[in-house]
C-alpha positions as CSV (number, residue, x, y, z in Angstrom):
1,M,72.5,-38.5,-93.6
2,K,73.8,-35.2,-92.3
3,P,72.4,-32.2,-94.2
4,A,74.8,-30.7,-96.8
5,G,74.7,-27.3,-95.0
6,H,76.4,-28.9,-92.0
7,D,79.0,-30.9,-93.9
8,K,82.6,-30.2,-92.8
9,I,84.7,-28.4,-95.3
10,Q,87.1,-30.9,-97.0
11,L,90.5,-30.4,-98.6
12,N,89.1,-30.6,-102.1
13,D,86.7,-27.7,-101.3
14,V,89.6,-25.3,-100.9
15,L,90.9,-23.7,-104.1
16,N,94.6,-23.5,-104.7
17,F,96.2,-20.0,-104.5
18,F,96.0,-19.3,-108.2
19,E,92.5,-20.5,-108.8
20,Y,91.3,-18.6,-105.7
21,E,92.7,-15.3,-107.1
22,K,90.5,-15.7,-110.2
23,V,87.3,-15.8,-108.1
24,R,88.3,-13.9,-105.0
25,A,86.7,-10.6,-105.8
26,E,83.3,-12.2,-106.6
27,M,83.5,-14.5,-103.5
28,R,84.5,-11.6,-101.2
29,E,81.6,-9.5,-102.4
30,R,79.1,-12.4,-102.0
31,V,80.4,-13.1,-98.4
32,I,80.3,-9.4,-97.5
33,D,76.6,-9.3,-98.5
34,L,76.0,-12.5,-96.6
35,K,77.7,-11.2,-93.4
36,R,75.7,-8.0,-93.6
37,V,72.6,-10.0,-93.1
38,R,74.1,-12.4,-90.6
39,R,75.7,-9.7,-88.4
40,V,73.8,-8.6,-85.3
41,P,75.3,-5.6,-83.4
42,V,74.5,-5.3,-79.7
43,G,75.3,-2.1,-77.8
44,E,78.3,0.1,-78.6
45,H,81.0,-2.5,-79.0
46,L,79.6,-6.0,-79.6
47,S,78.9,-7.6,-82.9
48,F,77.8,-11.2,-83.5
49,V,78.4,-12.7,-86.9
50,F,76.5,-16.0,-87.4
51,E,78.7,-18.4,-89.3
52,N,77.8,-20.9,-92.0
53,R,79.7,-22.9,-94.5
54,A,80.2,-20.0,-97.0
55,T,81.6,-17.6,-94.4
56,V,83.9,-20.2,-92.9
57,L,85.2,-21.4,-96.3
58,F,85.9,-17.7,-97.2
59,Q,87.9,-17.4,-93.9
60,I,89.9,-20.5,-94.8
61,Q,90.6,-19.2,-98.3
62,E,91.7,-15.9,-97.0
63,M,94.0,-17.4,-94.4
64,C,95.7,-19.6,-96.9
65,R,96.1,-16.6,-99.2
66,V,97.6,-14.3,-96.6
67,E,99.9,-17.0,-95.1
68,R,100.7,-18.4,-98.6
69,I,99.7,-21.9,-97.4
70,T,99.8,-24.4,-100.2
71,D,100.9,-27.6,-98.5
72,D,97.9,-30.0,-98.0
73,V,99.0,-30.8,-94.5
74,R,99.0,-27.1,-93.5
75,V,95.7,-26.5,-95.3
76,Q,94.2,-29.5,-93.3
77,D,95.4,-27.9,-90.1
78,E,93.4,-24.7,-91.0
79,L,90.4,-26.9,-91.9
80,D,90.6,-28.6,-88.5
81,V,90.5,-25.2,-86.7
82,Y,87.9,-23.4,-88.8
83,N,85.5,-26.4,-89.2
84,A,84.9,-26.1,-85.4
85,L,83.0,-22.8,-86.2
86,L,80.4,-24.6,-88.3
87,P,77.0,-25.1,-86.6
88,G,75.7,-28.6,-86.2
89,P,72.1,-29.6,-86.9
90,G,69.8,-27.6,-84.5
91,E,72.6,-25.2,-83.7
92,L,73.6,-21.6,-84.4
93,S,77.3,-20.6,-84.3
94,A,78.6,-17.1,-84.1
95,T,81.8,-15.2,-83.9
96,L,81.6,-12.4,-81.3
97,F,83.7,-9.4,-81.9
98,I,84.4,-6.7,-79.3
99,E,84.9,-3.8,-81.7
100,I,87.0,-0.9,-80.5
101,T,88.0,1.9,-82.9
102,D,90.2,3.9,-80.5
103,K,93.5,1.9,-80.0
104,D,94.2,3.8,-76.8
105,Q,91.0,2.4,-75.3
106,I,91.5,-1.3,-76.2
107,Q,92.5,-2.6,-72.8
108,A,90.1,-0.4,-70.9
109,V,87.1,-1.5,-73.0
110,L,88.0,-5.1,-73.0
111,G,88.4,-5.0,-69.2
112,R,84.7,-3.8,-68.9
113,Y,83.6,-7.0,-70.7
114,I,85.4,-9.5,-68.5
115,G,83.0,-12.3,-67.7
116,I,80.9,-12.0,-70.8
117,D,81.9,-15.5,-71.8
118,A,81.2,-16.9,-68.4
119,G,77.8,-17.3,-66.9
120,G,76.5,-20.5,-65.4
121,I,74.2,-22.0,-62.7
122,D,75.0,-19.3,-60.1
123,V,74.9,-16.2,-62.2
124,G,73.0,-17.4,-65.2
125,P,74.0,-16.9,-68.9
126,M,75.4,-13.5,-70.0
127,V,74.3,-14.1,-73.6
128,W,71.3,-16.0,-75.0
129,I,68.8,-16.2,-77.8
130,Q,65.2,-15.7,-76.8
131,V,62.6,-17.3,-79.0
132,G,59.2,-16.0,-78.2
133,K,58.3,-16.3,-74.5
134,D,59.1,-19.9,-74.1
135,F,62.7,-20.6,-75.1
136,A,65.9,-19.0,-73.8
137,L,68.9,-20.7,-75.4
138,P,72.1,-19.8,-73.6
139,G,75.3,-19.2,-75.5
140,E,78.1,-21.7,-74.9
141,F,81.5,-20.0,-75.4
142,E,84.7,-21.7,-76.6
143,A,87.1,-21.8,-73.7
144,G,90.6,-20.3,-73.7
145,H,89.7,-16.7,-74.7
146,S,89.8,-15.1,-71.3
147,D,91.5,-15.2,-67.9
148,E,89.5,-13.5,-65.2
149,E,92.2,-13.8,-62.6
150,K,94.6,-11.9,-64.8
151,G,91.9,-9.6,-66.1
152,K,92.5,-10.6,-69.7
153,L,89.9,-10.9,-72.4
154,S,90.2,-11.6,-76.1
155,A,88.5,-9.3,-78.6
156,V,87.2,-12.4,-80.5
157,H,85.1,-15.2,-79.1
158,F,83.2,-18.2,-80.5
159,V,79.8,-19.0,-79.2
160,R,77.2,-21.6,-80.2
161,F,73.5,-21.9,-79.3
162,A,71.8,-25.4,-79.1
163,F,68.1,-25.5,-80.0
164,P,65.7,-28.3,-79.1
165,P,63.4,-29.2,-82.0
166,E,60.4,-27.3,-80.6
167,A,62.5,-24.1,-80.4
168,V,63.5,-24.6,-84.0
169,R,59.9,-24.8,-84.9
170,A,59.0,-21.7,-82.9
171,F,61.9,-19.8,-84.5
172,A,60.1,-19.5,-87.8
173,S,57.1,-17.6,-86.4
174,A,57.9,-16.2,-83.0
175,P,59.9,-12.9,-82.3
176,V,63.6,-13.8,-81.8
177,H,65.9,-11.6,-79.8
178,L,69.7,-11.8,-79.2
179,V,70.1,-10.8,-75.5
180,V,73.2,-9.7,-73.6
181,D,72.9,-9.2,-69.8
182,H,76.3,-8.1,-68.6
183,P,77.3,-5.1,-66.4
184,A,78.9,-3.4,-69.5
185,V,75.8,-3.8,-71.7
186,R,72.3,-4.9,-71.1
187,A,70.4,-5.1,-74.4
188,R,67.8,-7.1,-76.4
189,V,68.1,-6.9,-80.2
190,E,65.3,-8.3,-82.3
191,L,66.4,-10.2,-85.3
192,T,65.2,-8.8,-88.7
193,A,63.1,-11.0,-90.9
194,E,66.0,-11.3,-93.3
195,T,68.4,-12.4,-90.6
196,K,65.9,-14.9,-89.2
197,A,65.4,-16.5,-92.6
198,Q,69.2,-17.0,-92.9
199,L,69.5,-18.5,-89.5
200,L,66.5,-20.7,-89.9
201,E,68.4,-22.3,-92.9
202,D,71.2,-23.0,-90.5
203,L,68.9,-24.6,-87.9
204,R,67.2,-26.7,-90.5
205,G,70.2,-27.5,-92.5
């Protein structure tokens, strides 16, 4: 049986508009605290937020609230989109934000990060998780968020990391770094003990 932490969010998990308003403030505060632990900033502009069932459910509730979505068919459409962000067993899943505070610099900064979602056999991965000395787990980016030929790049990307069982076991005790090796930023950020504990729950379900 699949662990509950990896269960897809179902229609009956989503509160209707009126019920959600009653608990929104509490839920929002809880998810903000959760994202604080699950957010890993890298360099000046990059921020990885590792998703789990609670963060994804909150996004669905907020989307339904903002768009005033009440019809079950439309809610299910949102579920189909957002459930893809959930990590599977032995996986971590993150939303990568390219954060730019100066609106006049948006296109210039995004242009510097072209190719961050690429990588491959010829050039190697641009983003990976390093577990101790033995395991480098490359990020696999969702397609459709960039067009190198046109020089276009989205400010939001979805990336997942697949872990073999031995890497999951090593994750608990070895140092873990989130690594970005791209011309715009080359950095290694060690995960805090608090963040590691959260992500280990994801990996173990």
